[in-house]
N, C-alpha and C positions, 0 to 999 in steps of 0.2 A: 764835728768829729772827723778826723782824717784817717783813712785806711790806706794801706799800701795798694799799689797797682795789682799785685798778685792776689791779694784778698778780694779786691773788687772784681777781678776776673773770675775768681772762684765763686763768688756770690752770684755773679751773672750767669755762670755756667750752671749752677745749681737751680737758679730760677728758671732758666730755659728748659732744663731737664724735667723739672717738676710742673711746669706750666700746663694747666689743663688736666692735671691728674685729679682723680676723685677717689673717695674711699670705696673699697670693695663692698659689694651689696650686703652680704650676711655671712655668718659663720658657716652656714650650710654650703657655701662655696669654697670652704677651706681647701687649700692646696698645700702640698708638702714638697717644695723645691728640693731637688737633690735626692729624693726618695723614689726608688723604682716603683712603677704602678703596681707591680705584684706585691710589694711590701706594705702598701698603704693600708689594706685591711688589718694586718697585724699591728701596725702603728695605732690605728684607730681604737683597737682593743685596750690600749694603755690609757686612753683619754676618757673623761666622763662622757656619758651618752649625749649630752648637749654642751656646747661651748658657750661661755659667757662673753658677750661682746665687751671690749675694752678699748681704750685709746691712750696713747702717750704723746706728749709734746717733746720733740727733739729740738730743744732751744739752742740755736746758734747765736752766740752773743757777739756783736760787732764792736770789738775793742780797738782802740787806736794801735795797740801793739799786735793785733792780729785777731782772727776769728777764733772763738773758743766754744766748746760744747758744755752746757750746764748739766751736771749730773747730780743725783742724790744717792745717799746711803740710807736704805730703809731702816727704820727703828728696829732694834734687836728684840723687842718684846712682841712684835707682830706674829700672828699665827701663821701667816703665809709670807714667803719672800723676805723673811727677817734678815737684816744685815746686807742684803743684796745691793749692788750698785745698779741704778736704774735711771730712766728718764721719769719725770713726774707724770702721773697719770693714774688711771684706774677704770673701773667698771662703768659702762654706760648706764645711766639711770633713766627712768621713764620720762623725766622732765627734759632730758637732753635731746636736742634735735638731730643728733648724729655724733660721729667721732670727733669732729672739730669742737663742738660745744662741750663734750665730755673732757677732752684733753685740756681745754682752756679752764674749765671749771675746776678740774682736779689739780691743775697747776696752781691756781689761785688758792685752793684749800690747803694743799700740801706745803707750798713754799712761799706763798704770798706774792708771786709774780703776777702783777696786774696785766690783763689782756691788752691794755692800751700800749704796752711796750712791745707787743708781738705783731709781726707782719708775716702772715701765713704764706709759705711758698708752695706747699702741696703735700702730697701723701706718698708714703712708701708702701710696698706690699705688706699685707697683714702677716702676722706671725702667730702660729699656734703654740701655746705654752703648755707643757705637760700637766700643769695644775688645772687645765681646762679653760684657759682664757684665749680668746681670739683677739689679738691686739693690733689695732690700726695705728701706725706711727704717723704723726702730723709734724711736718718740718716747718719751723718758723724762725725768722730772724728776729733777734731781740736787741733793741737799742739800749745803750747804757743809761744809767741814771736810776735804775730800779733799786729798791731795798727789799730784801727777802725777809719774810717772817715765817720761820719753819713751824709746822705743826709737830711738836715733839712726840706726839702719839704715833705719827706715821713716818717722820723723817728725822734721822739722827744728825745728818749734815748735808750741806749742798756745797758743791765745788765746781770749778771750771777746769777743763783740760784743753790745751791748744788743739784746734781742729787738725792742724798739720801733724800732730802726734798720732 
């Protein structure tokens, strides 16, 4: 596979930036960037009393024509997040050893992307979702050659968007 010099430079920059990152400890440590400290108690009132830990994979596909981000459109029949554009992922289960395991497991279940195609680069800051999830994003580079098998109960479609976009 041949990638452009600019894509290679971007990949290396992302790897350097994410090197050594680790997932945040727990939902109890939830922070609200951009929200004034005085407003946090009011914001917390809008959330469920306890947050559910979750993880998503931010899959960056290394295509010869350029890096792209793999996204999904959630199935329209879902009770929560129906029809939303999202990264593959979901709630941590008791059997998961942490956010990385959950993100890879959920990605395999939802879209059939085998973990063998993913090289993990690191983690981004967790996000609190108003529906009560505390989501840890896992960034991973995906080599081409994979075939997706969508779980129609969870995912309506999967598509790629150029990272430059």
